[in-house]
N, C-alpha and C positions, 0 to 999 in steps of 0.2 A: 348190166341193164341200168338204164338211166330213168330217174323219175320223170324227166322232161323228154319222154319219148312216147309215141303213140302205142307201142307194144305194151309199155307199162300201164298207161292211162286207160286203155280200152280193152286190154286182154288180161294181163297179169293181175292187176289190182281188183277188177270186178270178180274174177274167179276166186281169189283169196278171200275177199269179203263174203262172198256167197257161201263158200265152204265153211268159213270160220263161224258164221252165225247159224248155220243149219245143223252143225254137229253138236252133240251134247257137250256141256262145259268141260268135262275132264279131257276131251280130245282137242280142245282149242290150242293148247300149247303145242301138241304134236303137229297140228296143221301149220301153225306159225313156223315151227322148226323146219318142217319139210319144205315149205315154200321159201323160207329164208335161204336154205341151202341151194334151192333152184335159182333164186335171185342172184346169189353170189356166183354159183357155178355157170351161169349163163355166159359169162365172159371168160372165166378162168377155172374150168372144172378141175384141172390138175391140182389146184391149191385147196380144194375142198378137203383133201386128206390132211394137209397141214392144219387147217382150221379145226377139224374134228380131233386131231391128235392133241392140239393145244387145250381143247375143252376137256378131254379125258385126263390129261396130265394135271390140270389144275383142279379137276374134280377129285382126283386121288390125293393131291396135296391138301385140299380142304378137309377131306375125311381124316387124314392123318393128323393135321393140326388140331381139329376138333377133338379127336380121340385122346391126344396127349394132354390137352387142356382139361378134359373131363377127368383124367387121372392125376391132375395136379402136377403134370410133368412139363418141363420146358419144351415149347414148340418153336422157339426162335430159330434154331438151326434149320428146321424144316421149312419155315417161312423164307429164310435167306436162300435156301436151296431152290425153292419154288420161284422166287424172284429171279435168281440167277438163270434158271432154265428158260424162263420167259424172255429175259434180256438176251440170252444167247440166240434164241430163235429169231428175235427181232434183229439183233446185231448181224447175224449171218446173212440174212436176206437183204438188209438195208445198208449195211456198212462194210461188208467184207471187201467189196470191190474198191471202195473209197480208201480204206486203210491199206490195202495192197498197193494202190497207186502212191500213197505217201511213203511206203517202205522203199519204193523204187528210187526215191531221192538218195537213199543211202547206197554208196557204191557197191557194197557187198550183196545188196538185194536188187541191183539194177536190172538183172536179167530175169527176175521172176515174172511169171505170166499172171495177168490180172483176170480173175474169173468173171465170166459173163453170167450174172445172176439176175433173173427177172424179179422185180419187186412185186410181190402179191398186193393186189388192190386192197386198201383199207387195213393193212396189217398193223400199222401204228395205232389205229383206233381199237381194233378188237384185242390186241395184246394188252393194251392199257386197261381195258375193261376186265379182261380175264385176270390180270394181276390184282385189280381192285377187289376181286372176289376173295382171293386167299388172304389179302391184307385185312379186309373187313371181318372175315371169320376169325383171324388171329386176334384182332382188337375187340372182339365181341360186339362189333357194330352191326352185325347181321348174323342170322343163324346159318349153320352149315346146310348145304343143299344135298339132300339124300337121293334125289332123283337126277341122274346125269342128263336126262332129256330136258328137264326144266332149266338146268344150268346152260345147256346148249341153246335153249330158246333165248336166254338172256344174252349170250355172247353173239349169236348169229342174227338177232332180231333185225329184219331187213330194213325197217325205216331208218335206223341210224347205224347200220353195219359199215357202210363204206366211208362215210365222212362225218360221223358223229351226229349230234353231240355225244361226247364221251359220258356214258351213263354209269355212275358208280353203283356197284352191286347193292350197297346199303340203302340207296335211294329207291330201288325198285324191288327189293326182295319180297316185300309183302304183296306188291302188285302182281308178281309172277304167279302167285297161288290164289289170291283173294280179290282180284280186281272185279269191278262191277261196271259193265258197259251200260251206257244209257243214251237216249236220243239227243239230249242236250250236248254232251261231250262229243258225240259223233258229228253233229251238225257244226259245232265250233271247230272240230278237227278238219272238216271239209273246207270251211272258210279259210282256216290257217294254211292248209295245203295249197289252195288256189292262190292266195296272196304270195306264198313262197314261190310257186311256179311262175307267177307274173314277174317277181323280182329277177328270177333267173333268165327267163325267155325275153321279156320286154325291156329289161334294164341292163342286166349284166352282159348279155350277149352284144347289144349295140355298143356299150362302152368298151367291150373287148375289141370290137371291130375298129373303133376310133383309135384305141391304143396301138393296135397293130399298124394302122395306116400312118400314124404320126411318128412312129419310131424311125421311119426312114427320112423324116424331115430334119433339116439342120437348124431351123429357127429356134430361138430361146422360148418364144411364146408357145410354139408347137410342142416343145419338150415339157413345159409346165402343164399345158392342157392335156398332153398325153399321160403324164403320171397322175394327173387328177382323174382322168378317165380310168386308168388302171386301179386307182384307189377305190373308185366307185364299183368297178367290175368285181374286184375280189370281195368287196363287202356284200354286194347284192348276190353274187354267186354263192358265197358261203352261208350268209344269213338266210338266203332263199332256200338252200338245201336244209338248213337247220329247221326253218319254219315248216317245210314239207315233212321232215322227219317227225317233228312234234305233232303236226296235224295227223299224220298217219298213225302215230302212237295213240292219240285220242280215239281214233276210229276203232282201235282194238282194245281200248280200256286202259292204256298206259298214260301217265303224265310225266313227260320228260321236262327237266328244268330248262328255263330260257337260256339260250346260248349267246344271243346278241341283244344289246339294249341301247341302240342308237349311239354307237361309240364316237361318231364324228362330231357330236355336240359336246364332247369332253373339254374341260378347261385345263387339263394337265394330263401327262402320260400315265400317272398313277390311276386317274379316273378312267382313262382310255382302256387300260387292261382290266378294269372291273366291269367293263361293258363289252369288250371284244373277246370272242371265243372263251366265254366264261367257264365252260366245262373243262377246258385244258388248263386254264389258270388255276381253277379250283383243285384239279387233280395234282398239279405240281405243288400247290400250297399244302394240301392235306398229306400227301405221301412223300414229299421231298423236303420242302422248306421247313415245315414244323418239326419233323423228325431230326433235321439237322440242327435245330435249336431256335430257328426263326429269329425273333428279335429279343430273345430272353437272355442272351449271353453277352450283351454289350454291343456297342456300335461296330467295332472292327469285325466281330464275328458275324454280325448281321450283314455287313457289306460283303463279306466272303460268301455267305449263304445266298445272297442275291445274285452274285456273279456265277455261282455254281448252277443255280436254278435256271438262270437265263441262258447260260451256255448250253445246258441240256435242252431247254426249250427250243433254241435255235437248231441244235443238232436233230431234235425230234422231227423237225420239218423236212430235213433232207440231208443226204450225205454229200455235203458240199461246203466249202469254206465260207461262201457268202451267207449261208444260213447261220453258221457259227458267229460270223461278224454281225449279222442282223440281231441275233440274240444278245450278244455282248453290247451292242449299241443301245438296246433297251435297258439292259442291266445298268449301264453307266448312267443313262438318263434318269432312271428310277433312283439311283443312289444320289445323284445331284439334287433331285427334287426332295428326297427325304432329308438331306443334310442342309440344303440352302434354299433351293428355288421355290418350294411350295410356300414358304413364308413371304417371299417377294410377290408371287402370283396372287396370293390372297389379298394383298394390299392394292394391287393393280386393278384397273377396270376389267370387267369380265371378258371384253372382246380381245384383250391382250392374251389371256390364257387360251382362248379359242384359236386365235391365229397361230400362236406358238405350237399348240397341239396338232393342228392340221398340217402345218409345214413340217414339223418333226415326223409325223406319221408318214407323209408322202415321201420324205427322204428315206425313211425306213423301208418303204415299198420298193424304192430303187435298189437297195441292198438285197431285198428279198427276191426280186425278179431276175436280176442278171447273175447267172452262175459263172459266166466268163468274166474274169477280173478286167480284161481289156475293154470289153463292151461296157462294163460298169463304170470304168474311169471315163470313157468317151461320153457316156450319158451325163455324168456329173459336170463335165466340161460344157456340154450343151446348156445345162440348167443355169450356169453361172457365167457364161460368156455371151455378151450381147450379140445377136445376129438376127437378120431379117428372115422371114419365112417366104417360101416360094409361092408363086401364084396358085399352083395346085394345092399346096398345103393350106393356103388361106381359104380356098373354096371348101376344102374338107372341114376345116375348123368352123366356118360359118354354117355349113349345112348340118353339122352335128350340134351346134350351139343350143338349139331349143331342147334337144334330148338331154344334153348335159345339164341344163338348168332344171329340167324336170327331175333328173336323177338326184341332183343335189337337194332339192326340196323333199324328195321321197326318202332321203337319208336322214331326215329330221322327223320328230314325232308330231308334226303339225296335224296330219290327217288322223293319226291315232287319238290325239288329244281332243279333236273335234268330235269324233264318234263316242269317246268316253263321256264327254261333257253333255252330249245330247242323246245318251243311250236310252233315256226314257221316252224319247220322241218316236212315235210310230213311223213318221215320215222318214226320219233318219235311219231307222232300222230297215225300211224298205229300200232306201238309197244304198245302204251297205250291201244288202243282198243283190241289188241290181248291179252294183259296181263289181261284185264278185263274179256274177254271171257274165258280165261284159269282159272282164279280165280273162276269164276262162276261155271265152270264144276267141279273143285276140291272141291268147297264148297258143291255142291249138292251131289257129291260122298261121301264126309265126313259125311254129314247129314244122309246118308243111314246106316252108320256104328256106328255113335256115339249114346250114350244113351241120355235120356232126360236131358237137361242141361239149365235151365232158366237163364236169365240175372240176375246178382248179385243185381242190383238196383231195381228189381221187388219187393223185400221185404221192400223197403223204401217208 
């Protein structure tokens, strides 16, 4: 089920909210758990068994880890086993086919059959969340959860179940049992949800249409405008989903951490990854980079740790070499910045860093998008080989130019800063509410005419 669908907006969500607020407080988590399972099973009911099994497995690991620590006995082996089990589940469904294909390169394995395994939606997100639970219990960063249903609510919570943000257990452990809903948070959650919906429907989808049309064009300008459109599409698509998830969370009394903070205004790639998909970057930092030693064991070890983390980050996004290449690309850029480039960029005018960051990120999205290496190479040739655009391509570019400019402006904090600066003004508050109402109406109208267009990160 999609947030940006009439079924969700006008049937599912109103029913959940109604039941959630009329039942006594002890039954609110069970209501969320039940409807979260329905939300996930709407499209893939067969994989509900896998999700529930993951919850029960990690619940048992958490209990055992807590028990051993209470008795002053080592729980490290239990933790390692728990992590291994989670990674095996993720690895089987996400990477078994990929690794089987790589084995076929070796002559002795050339005749093996590659299994056809459907990737469960959102498995990368909920496995990482479930793993964070047993790690946080092991570290004493959060209490063990004695109620499996409460743990199930955390793992399956429908606002962020499919595409994040990845919520670490330690960040919401207290909220699972002691959250306090209020009108102020609910209303701000509604506003945040509407702005996220508008990002997806009114900005991401048109930019996706432009990208799809310009891919068939041969002109250099069309290629650059196309990858600019894709850069905007993936930003508004993913940040829009995250805003909707955070808004829904507030409606139910949860506060999820911000996942995007205007990444395209960054002056270097290090800053970009502090602003883009913050929950994933934080997860890898807390659970991989720091345990590997981080920057505490000298520069050579730090470089190795960065390469490991970014190889894993790329592979997390998909079982394809282009994602590994994309991860390594950022790993190398970050190493260059830490060792040399940041010092140069700090001395240069700010616009130099902005241009460098935007161009580097757009080139990264080329690696991210094209899973076929042949198509990847052809598109890079388009970018750097001067060629004119066709008449039809020029018409497409000019017709979408106003929307492209609007999207570029919307990717900056200009509007947000205006509302923050004039927050005490009654007129501005009325303007903000009016803008939200208008965006909601436009989004619903757009949904009636747009074809099925799922969120990009559903496939990860």
